[in-house]
N, C-alpha and C positions, 0 to 999 in steps of 0.2 A: 218889527220883522226880523227874523233869526235868519243869519246868513246860511246859506247851503252851498253846496259844492259838488262838482262831479264825484263819482265813486275813486278812491286812490287807490295805489296796489298795496301801501302798507297799513292801511285803516283795519282796525279790529271789527269782529262781528257786532259788537256793541256800539261802537261808533256808527258803522253803516245803518244800523237799525234807527238810531237817532237821526241820522240825516235823511234817511227815506221818511220818517215821520215828519220832519221839517218840510221837505218838500210837498207832501201831500197836503199839509195845513195851508202852506202858501197858495197852492193850487186851488183850496177850498175857498180860500178868502177872496181870491180874484174871480172866481165862479160866482160867489155870493153877491158881489157888486152889481152883476147883470142879470140878475133873476127877479121875477116878480112881473105883474101885468104891466108897469110903466118902466120897466128895464130897457136900456138903449143896447142896440147890437155891439158885443164886444169888439172892441178895435184889433187891428192886426196885430199891434205889439203885445196886447195883453194875451190874445190867442196863442201867439208864439210861445209866449213866457209859460203860460199853462203846459202846452206841449213839451216844453223843454224839461220843466218839473216833473211831468210824468214820465218822459223817457227816463230821467235820473232816477226815479223810484223804481221803475222796472229794473234798471240795470243793478241799483241796491240789492233787490229781491234777488236777482239771478246770482249775484256775487255771495249774497248770505248764503244760499242755498249749495253754492259751490264749496265755500268754506266749510260749512257743516258736512257735507259729504265727503270732503277731504279728511277732515278731522275723525269722522267715524271710520274710514278706511285705515287711518294711522292708528286709530285704538284697537282696531280689530287685529292689525298687523302685529303690535306689540303683544295684545292678549295671546295670539298663537304661538308667537315666538317664545313666550314664557312658558307655555304649556309645552311645547315641543322640545325646548331646553332641558326640562327636567329629566333626570335619569330614570330609566326603567329599573327599578329595583328586583333582582331575583327573588323567589320565594326561598325562605330559609329552612332547612330541615331542623328537627330538634336538635340534632348534635351541634348545629351551628349556632341555634339560639342559646344553647348551654354554653357554646366557646363564647358568646358575646356577653355574657354576664360579666357585671365590673367586679373588679377584685373585693370591693366592700360588700356585695351580694353574694360572693362566693363564700366570705368569711362568715357571714351570719348564718348561712345555711349549712355550714360545715358541722360534721357529727360531733367532733371535738368540742367546738362552741355550745352546740346545742346540749349536749350531755351536761356539761357544766352550768349552763343557765337554767336548765329545767330543774335542777337539784339546788338551787338558788346559792351556787358557790362563790358568786360575785357580791353576795349579800353579807357575807361572814369576814372574818379575819384569816381564814385558811389561806395558806400559799399556793397560788394558781400559776401554773407554767404550761403553754402548750403551743403548738405551732399549726399552721394552715398552708399547705402548699397549694398554690394555684393550679389549676387545670392545665393540662399541656397546651402550648400555644398562646397562654396568657402572658402579656408583658405588662408590668405595671407602668410603662411608660406611654401605652397606648391610650390610655384612659383620659382623654381631655375634654370630654363632654362637660358643657355648661350645666349644672345642677341648681334646681331651684328649689328643691325639698318635695318631698312624696305627698300623696294624698292621704286620706283617711285610712287606707287599707296598706299604706306602705309598710307598715311593721309586719303585716301579715298575722299569723297565729302567735306570735313571739312576744308581744306586748300590747297592752290596752292603749287607746289613744290618749295622749296627754300633751296637748299643745303647750301648756305652760313649762313642762319640766323637761322635755325632751331637746335635744339640739338638733334644728334642721340642717340639711346639707347646705353649705355655703356655696355662695356664687363663686366659680372658679375663672379665672381669666385665661383666655385662649393663648397658646404657645404655639404661633405657627411655624417657626424655625424648624422644629421637629416634624410637623406634619408634611414638611417638603422632603425629608429624608427617608429613604426607604429601609426597612429593617428585616434582617436577614437573621438565621439561628445558626448557633455553634454548639457543638457538645466537647469544645476544647477549652483548655486554658489560655491558648493563643491563637491568634489568627495569622497565618503567614500568606502574604499575597504579593502579586507583582504590580509595581507601581511604575507607571509610564512617566518618565521625566522629560523627555524631548523626543520630537519627531521631526526630522528635517526631509522633506518631500523634494526630491530633485528630479521627478519624473519629468521628462521631456522628449518631444519628437526628435529623432535622430536621423541624419542622413547617412546614406552609406559612405563607408571610407572609399576614397578615391584611389586611383592605381593600386600599386602593391605596397602602400605604407603600412608597416605593422609597429610603428612606434608612435609617439605624439598623442594628440588627442583627437585626431582626424578619425571620424567614425565611431569614437569611443561612447557608449552608453553610460548615463550619469547614474552615479550610485546615492540611494538615500541612506538614511541614518535612523534608527530607533535606539533609545536608550531606556532600558528599563533596571529597575532596581528590586531585590526582594526584600521586602519589608515585613517585620512582626510587630503585631498590634497585641498586646496582653490583655487579657480579660481582667477587667478591675471591678472592685465591689463599691457600688453607690447604694448609702444606706443612712437612715437616720431613725429616731424615736422620738415619741411623745409621750409623756405622763397622761394617763386618764384616771377617774375615779372609778370604783367598783359599781357605782350606780350607773355612770355612764356607759360601762362595759356590758352591763345587763340591758341597756335601751338599744335594740337592733337597729332602729332606723339612725339614732345618735351615732352609733360606733359605726355605722356604714358611711355616715357623713364625714367621720373623722378620717377615714381610710382614704375615702373617693376624692374629697376636696383638700385634706390637708396634708396628709403623708404622700400621697402620689403627687399632689402639686409641688412640694419641696423638692422631690427627686426631678421633676421636669425642670425646675427652674436651674438646678444646678447642672443638669445634663447639657442644657441649652447654652450655659455659659462656657461649659468645658468643650463643646462641638466648635464654639466660635474661636475662643481664645485660651484653650487649655495649653499649659507649658509643657506637659508630659513629664514633669518632674514628680518623683514620689508616685503616689496614686493617682496623679492628675492624668487624663487622657491628652493627647497631642491635638490641639484644636486647628482649624483650617489656617487661622492666622500665623500659626507658628509652624506650618508645614513648610519644607524646602520647595522650591520652585514654583510657588503660588506668583502670579504675575503682580506687579507693583505699577501703578500709575499715579503720578501727582496732579491735582485737579488743575494747577497752576491759574492760568487766565481763563479758563473754560468756565461758564456758568453751570449750575447745578444740574440742569436736564442735558446738555451738552456732554458733561463729564459722564453721565450715566451711560449714554449712547456710545461714547468712545470707548467706556470699559466694557460694554454688550458687545461690541465688535473684536475687542481685544480677547475676550473669552471665546469667542466663535472662531476667531483665526488662530490664534495661539493655542487653545486646547482642543479644537476640532470637535467640540462640542456646543449646541446651542444652548444659550444661559437659560434658566428657567424661574429665576427670582432674584430679588433685591433685598439684601437686609441691611438696615441703617437705623441708627439711634433715633428716638422720636425727635429730639432737636434738631438733626438734620432733616429729617423728614418733613418738619414743620417749615424749613427754608423753602423745599421743594413745594409744598402744598399752597403756600402763600405767594407764590411768584404771581405777578400780574403781567398783562400785556405791554403795559408801559411804566418805567422806573420813575418817570416823573410824578411828583405827588400829586398836580392838579389834575394829571390825565392817566390815572392809573389803568383804566380799562377792566376787562374781566380777568377771572382767576384762570391761569393755563391749564391747571389741570381739573377745570369744570367749577360750577357753582358750588356754594358751600352745601346744598341740600342733595349732592349727588350721592347716590347710593352704591353698595356692593363694596368689592374688594379693591382697594387703592392700587392703581398700576401705573407705571411708567414706561413708555415705548413698549407697551404690549406685555411687560414683566409685572408680576405680582411684587407689591413691595411689603415686607415684614419690618414692623416697627419693634426694637428689642433695645431694652436697656443694657444688655448684656454685650453689646458692643459699643466701644468707645466712641463719644462724639467725634465728628471731623474724620471717621473712619466709614467707609461702605464697602460691603462686600457684594459682588455681583458674580454669578457663576451658574454653573449646572448642578442643581442640588439632587436631581434624580439619579444620575449614572456617575457623578463624580465622588460622591461619598456614600456610605451606609454605615448603619449601627448594627453591630452583631450582638443578638441578645442570648445568653447563656440561660437557658432553662435549667432549673425550675425557679421560678419566682416564690417568695415566701413572705408571709406576714406572720410575727411570732408575738406573742404575749408572756410576760414574764413579771417578777418583783424584784427590785434592786433596792439597796440602801435601806432606808428606815420606811421604804413604801407599805410594809405590811402592817405596821400600827397607824400608818395613816389613810387605811381604805383606798389605796392607789395602786394601779399596775402601770407596766410599761409596755406599750405597743410599738413594735418595731417593723419596718420595711425595707426590704433590701433587693437590690438588682445587681447581677453580674453582666457587664457588657464591655465591648471592644468598639472602637471607632475608627475606621478605615477611610482614608482619602485615597481613591484608585488614581485619579489624573488631578494633581494639584494645578497644572495649566489651565484646567477648566474655570479657575476662580481668579478673579482679578479685584486686587485690594486698592481702593481709592484713597489717597492720602490728602490730608490738607483740605477736607470738604468743607 
């Protein structure tokens, strides 16, 4: 006979179903003993046992129904939350759709490119030089979409499908540090701005002066202090080039992939490094870590997550701006992500940041975490990336094609992408640098 028990609070639905079946089977076995023409009257003990088993089966049935209803409600709630959390995207006008074309699409649709391609200029040894100015408002640094390659019609009327010869768009890694920083436009070669270095708030309730005192501090209202500095951020040029073959240049989907996933990715990687730790020397930008008056704290005896919350508080109280993100090296984030409830080897417990199958953007203390190899290990940046800094984009971006060195006799061309920009740190105290992490 299988052991059965009353329903427990921590039993799964499957366990309760198995127990309910066992209860009913045992009740049936007892009833079978006292059935038939020669059967005796069931003794009181067996009768009570059957009643108990049936009551347990009823309890299991009710508990299973309640659990299934609860799970159904929870599933419905999560489904509706996912639906209502999705942003409602406004309808785009034709102008907006044209503005949203990637630099690669704008290049292969440009009249200069089409005219040369249609007369097979890229299939000969002729020297070819031309440039494509991007549409107003197009920043080479804003195109960070993950590209997986086009479909059968991705080349449009420019080229016949040939999946063996063409280069597909390469998978581009996401650069989230730049995603957090707003972009503004400038038409100048330098951005002059006012940077707030300190804010001493001495506001207080003040009593009336007593008697006829005209000296001392009696009744005197406190004075606050604001310290500002005029700073100039020069617009600097970020550029690089790649050699491509004439055949590749004639391949519309292939050259679009080179532009979108190679040239632009290179610009983004360098800009991310400059924004974080540029030293301002020569043509380098002055990054956050090398900006004066950025707050600094040593981790000391604090654990990883306590240090992040302490820095969060410092950014909020010292910079008077709520922090919006955390940037750390992947090695440092690994330490945070693998923290367990108990440090003892035998009783590690659950992961503090959730189970390994947790989906979505990683967060700590409600702030998104950005992993970047452009910040040194043992250094973490916590701050307000929306109001504390900005990138000024000097229009107009350009992609140029020409021939250098002996490329003419090698059926090669050079494709160049460049962007002119300035980086501004409006409020250094809105950022906290954690050392010794």
